[in-house]
N, C-alpha and C positions, 0 to 999 in steps of 0.2 A: 663683750666687755667694752664699755666706753673708755676712751682715752682719759677723759677727765670727768670728775663727778661733781655734782652740785654740793655734795657733802663736804668737799674740800674747799670750794671757792665761795660758797654762799651759806654756810651753816649758821643757823640761828637757834637759840634755845627754845624748846617747846614751852607752851603755856604752863604746863605742870611744873617744870623746873623753874621758870621765872617766878612763879607764885610761891613755891615751896622754899626756894633758896636763891634769892636774887643775887646774893654775893658770889656764889659759885657760878651762877649763870653768866655773870659779868666776866669772871675769870676764863670760862670756857669760850666766851665770845672773843675775848682778847687773844686767846691762843689761835682761834680760827683766823682772826685778822692778821696775826703775826705770820702764820703759815701762808696765807694768801698774798701777803705783801713781800715775800722774799723767795729765794730759791733754796730748796732743801737739797743739800749735797752731802749730808752725813751718810756714810756707807751703811749704817745699821738701821736707817729709817726709810720709810716709803709712804705711799698713800694707799691705805686699804680701800678696796672697791666698795661701792655703795651696797652691793649685795652682802659682802662680808660684814659691814657695819649693821645692816638690818638683822642678820642672824645673831650678832652679838647682843642686840637689844631685844631679841625675841623671848618667848615664854620659857625657854630652857635656862634663862638666867636665874630662875628661881629653883631649879631642880637639883636636889642633892642625890647623887648617884654614885655612892662609894662602892668601889669594886669594878667588876668587868661585866659585859653583857651576859645575862643568864646567871650571874653570880653576884648580885647586888646585896647590899646590907639594908636597903630601904625598899618599900613597896612603891608601886606606881611608876616603874621604870621602863615600861614597854616601849614608849616613844624614845626615851633616852637610849635604850639598847639599840633600837633600829637606827638612830642617828649615829651612834658610835660605830656600828657595824658598817654603815654607809661610808663614813669617813675612812675607816680602815680599808675597805674594799677599794676606794678611790686612790688612797695612798699607795697601796700595793700595786695597782695597775699603772699608776703614773710613774713610779720609780722601779717597776719590775722587781719588787722585793717579795720574799717569801712571807715575811711577817712585818707588821707595822704596829706601833703603839702611839696613839694620838693624844695621850693624856698629859704629857709633860707641859708645865706651865711656862717654861722658857728653855732656851738652848742650854743654859748652865744647869738647870735641873735635869735635863735630858742627859747631859754629860755625867752628872752625879750618878744617875741610874746606870749608865753604861759602865762606869767604874765599879759600881756596886755589883753588877751582874758578873763581871769578869775578874775582879781583884779583891784583895783583902788589905786592910791598912798595913802599911809598911812595905808593900810590894814596890818593886822598881818599875818606873814608867819612863819611856823615852818619848819626848814631845818637843815641839818647836819652842825655842826660848822666847820669852816675852819681848826681849830686845830686838828680835829678828822677825816678829810678827805673830807670836803665839798668843792665845787667849789667856785670861786669868785662870781658867780651868786647866791650863797646861803647866801648872806648877807655881803659880804665885803664892808667896807665903801668906798673903792676906786671904787666900781662898782655901777651901777644903782640900784641893788637889795638892797644894804645897805643904799642908799640915799633916795630911794622912798618908801621903805616899812619898817615896824617894824618887823625885823627878829629875831626870838628866835632860839637859837641853841641847838640841842640835840647832844649826843655823844655816845661813846662806853663804855663798862664796863672795869674798870681798870684790873680786874683779868684775862680776856680772850681776850679783844680787840674787842668783838662782840657788835653790835648795842644794846643799852639798850632800849628795847621796853617798859619796865615798865616806864622808864624816858620819852619816847616819849608820852606815854598815859597820864602820870601825867601832863606834860607840855601842852599837847593839852587840857586837861580838865581845867587847870588853865587859859590859855591865850585865848582859843576859837579862834584859827587862822582861817582865811578865806581859807587858803590853807596849805597843808602839802607837803613838797618836800621830796621824797624818792630817795636815790641813792647818789653816791659820785664819786670822781675821783681817790681815792686811797684805797678803801675798797676791799680787795681781796676775799671776800665771797659773796654769792648770797643774796641780800636783800630779806626779807620775804614780798613780795608785798601784799599778802593776809592780813597779819597782819596790814600793813599800811592802807589798804583799810578799815579794820574794825575800826581802830582808827579814821580815817577821818570821817567815817559814824557816829561814836559816838558823834562827836562834830559838825556835819553838815559842814564839810570842803571839799574842792576840793582836789584831790590827783594828784600831778604832779610827774611823774617819770623822773628823770634825768638819762638817760641810755646811755650817750655818750660812756662811756668806754666799755659797754657790748653789744652794738648794733650788732657787728659781732657774738658774742656768741649766742645771741637770734636768729639771722637769721639762724644759723647753728643748732639750737635746743640743744645747749650745755649749756644753762642757762635758768632759768624760765623766761617767758615773762611777762613784766608788762602790756601789752596791755589789757588783760581782767580785770584788776583792776584799772588802772589809768584813770582819766578823760582826761589827755593829757600826752603823752610820748614825751620827748625831746631826740632826738637821733643824732648821728654824722655819717657821711658817709665816713670819713677817719678812722683812728685808725684801729681796727681789720677788718673792712669791706673792706679795701683796695680800697676804692673809692676816689673821689676827696675831698679835704678839703671842708667841708660844713655841714649843718645841715638838720634835717628832723623832722617833727612834725606828730604824729599819734594821732588820737582822735576818739571819737564817731561821728556818723552822726549828732547827736543833736548839737554838738559844732562846726561842720565844718565851718559854715559861720563866727562865731566869731573868730575862729582860722585864717581863711583865711584873714579876714579883719585886724587882728592884725599883719599879715606879710605885706600885701599890702592892703591899702596904709599907714597903721600906722607906721611901723618900717622900711620898705624898699621901694625902687623904683623898677625899672625894674629888673627882675631876670637875672642872668648870665646864658644864655641859654646853653652855652657850658658846664657849671657845671651841669645843669639839665640833659643834654645828658650823661655826664660821670656818673652821679648817676644812670641813667637807666641801663648803662652797669654794674655797680657794683651790682645792685639788681639782674640782670640776673645771674651774676657769682656766687653770694651768694646762689643761689638756686640749685647749682650743687653739686654732690657728692664730687668732687675735693675740693670744698671750705669747706665742712664738714670735710674732712680729714685734711685739713690745720688747721682748728680751733682746732681739737682734738690734733694735733701735738703741737700747741701753748700752750694748757692747760697742756698737759702731760709734756711739756718742762718746764713750769713754776713750776710745782710741783717738778720736778727734781732739778731745780735751787734753789728753796726755801730750799729743804733738804740739798743741797750741801753747801749753805751759812750757814745753821745752824751747820753743821759739822765743818765749818771753824771758828765758834765762834760768828757769828752774830746771832741776834734774830729775826726770821720771825714774823711779827705782825700777830695776830690771830692764830699763830701756823702753818701757811701754806697758801694755796690758793685753791680756787675753779675755778679760772679764769686764764687769761693770765697775771695777775698782781702779782707782788711780792713786798711787802714792808718789810723792815727789819731795825732793830735798830743796828747801828754799834758802839754804845757806848761801848759795851763789848770789842771791839777791840782797844779802846783808841782813837777813831776818831770822829769828827763831820760828819754829812752828807755832808757838803760843802767840807770838806777835802777829803772824800771818792770820791765825784764827781770829784774833780780836779785830784786826783791821777789816777782814772780810765780813764778819758778823755785823759790823757797824753799818754796812751798806746792804744788808739782807742776804748775803751769801753765806749760808750755814755749812761749814765744813769743819773737820777736826784735825788737831795736831796728831802726829804719830812719830814713833822712834825711827831713826835711820840707823840701820846696822853699822856697827864699827864707828859710830859717832860718839864723841865724849860728852855731848850736851846732856844736862840733867833731865830726868824723866818729866819734870814739871814744865820744862821748856821745849825740849826736842829740837830737831832741825828739819822735821818733815811735816807734811800735811797729807791727809787721807781723804779722798773724795769718792762718792758713789753716785752713779747716774740714774738709779732706779726711780726716784721720785720725779726727777726732771723728765725722764722718758715717759712716765705716767701722765705728765702734763702735755705730752706730744713733742717735746724737744728732741731733735735728732742731731746728727753730726754737725750740721751747719750752725745750729744754735749753741751747741755745747762747745764747738770750736770758738765761737764768740765769747762764751763764758770764760774760757781759758784766757782769751785776750783781755777781758775785763779784769780778771784776777791778776794777770801779769802787769797790767797798767797800774792797778791799785798798789800792788806790792813793790812796784818800782818808784813809788812816790807820786803817782797821779792824783788829781783832784777827786775826792770821793763823790761829790755831787752828781756829776754826769754818770758815773758808774751806778750809783743808787737808782737814778731815774731809769736807766736801761734795764736794770735788774727787775724793777717793778713791772716793766712791759713784758719781759720774758716770763715772769712769774704768772702773769695773766694768760699766757699762752696765745697772745694776740698774733704773733708771727707764724703760728702753725695752725690757725683755725681751719684752714682748708684740708688739713691732714686728719682731722678727727673722724 
């Protein structure tokens, strides 16, 4: 797997697209130029590899294969069946799982299926609160989870920002949830999967691991796996895994039929077989030494980034990171998260605002920022370069001139400082 793809830095529309739809071709060209001209630091985005992109555009884009291998509702599915079985086999081997479902179109649709397999509307669920890093599918009233289930939120300790397992246990004993959800979208430390399993067993609850942010870390052996502990693991195939946008479900053989039925026919129709093919590619690439080196570079870079932001006056939440994620309070710099996000976007540094636990700032503004190093590491940037990125962010948020920062960002985005490492 190459560190950087021509698909990312030099994409141009093919003649068929330019002829059929020049307006859309111009829009896609503009997006390619935007990506190539800045640094992608959004934790939920990455750069799909060239092989993944090729699979997405392959002949299976046209195939309707409703159902599962050997049990389709349409003819002509022999190749689709073989492709899905290959993706399943690779996912099971990569994550040491008894069963895998590769059809979910997103992490959220995978979470919907996990809930559907284990719960009924009205059941009580214990999950990380949104204010402390939980996902929308962990109880937001705007999401199915908050409308269909009675969701109780747990959080982190104020003194160190780490998950308060004593609170989790106390809430579990008080509310007796049908399921406990472990994991979040902005917690930069490794969850204690074994402790969550113990608590779930104490109250006879199912354990769902929401592992979308750490799927790539687990695949590379750079994070503890939830698979031995959770009844169902909800994963994502984009983000650090560098596959197509999509979801993945891992579970025990005992739950396989319930999980599969919760995906199809309950929550989805026919699978997008080109996405399934691209997932198969991603699983194969994630099993290589090159992918492991890439993930280690992303983690080491995140640690350097967190340390650099701290030196610049921001406050890294939890005191640092174990993963590719960095979350930081920019309040000490006199800014809200939204202000920091806008200021950085203006110079090509794409990051996101995020909530800071126990902070009164409104959700539209927040006091924190959330960054991910996956795309930067895919460009070849390591600890030295990402430490410099932290310095650039610190200078910008402290009132520095944006011009020199923007110029340096463009150089880093081209990967010029790391060409020898490719």
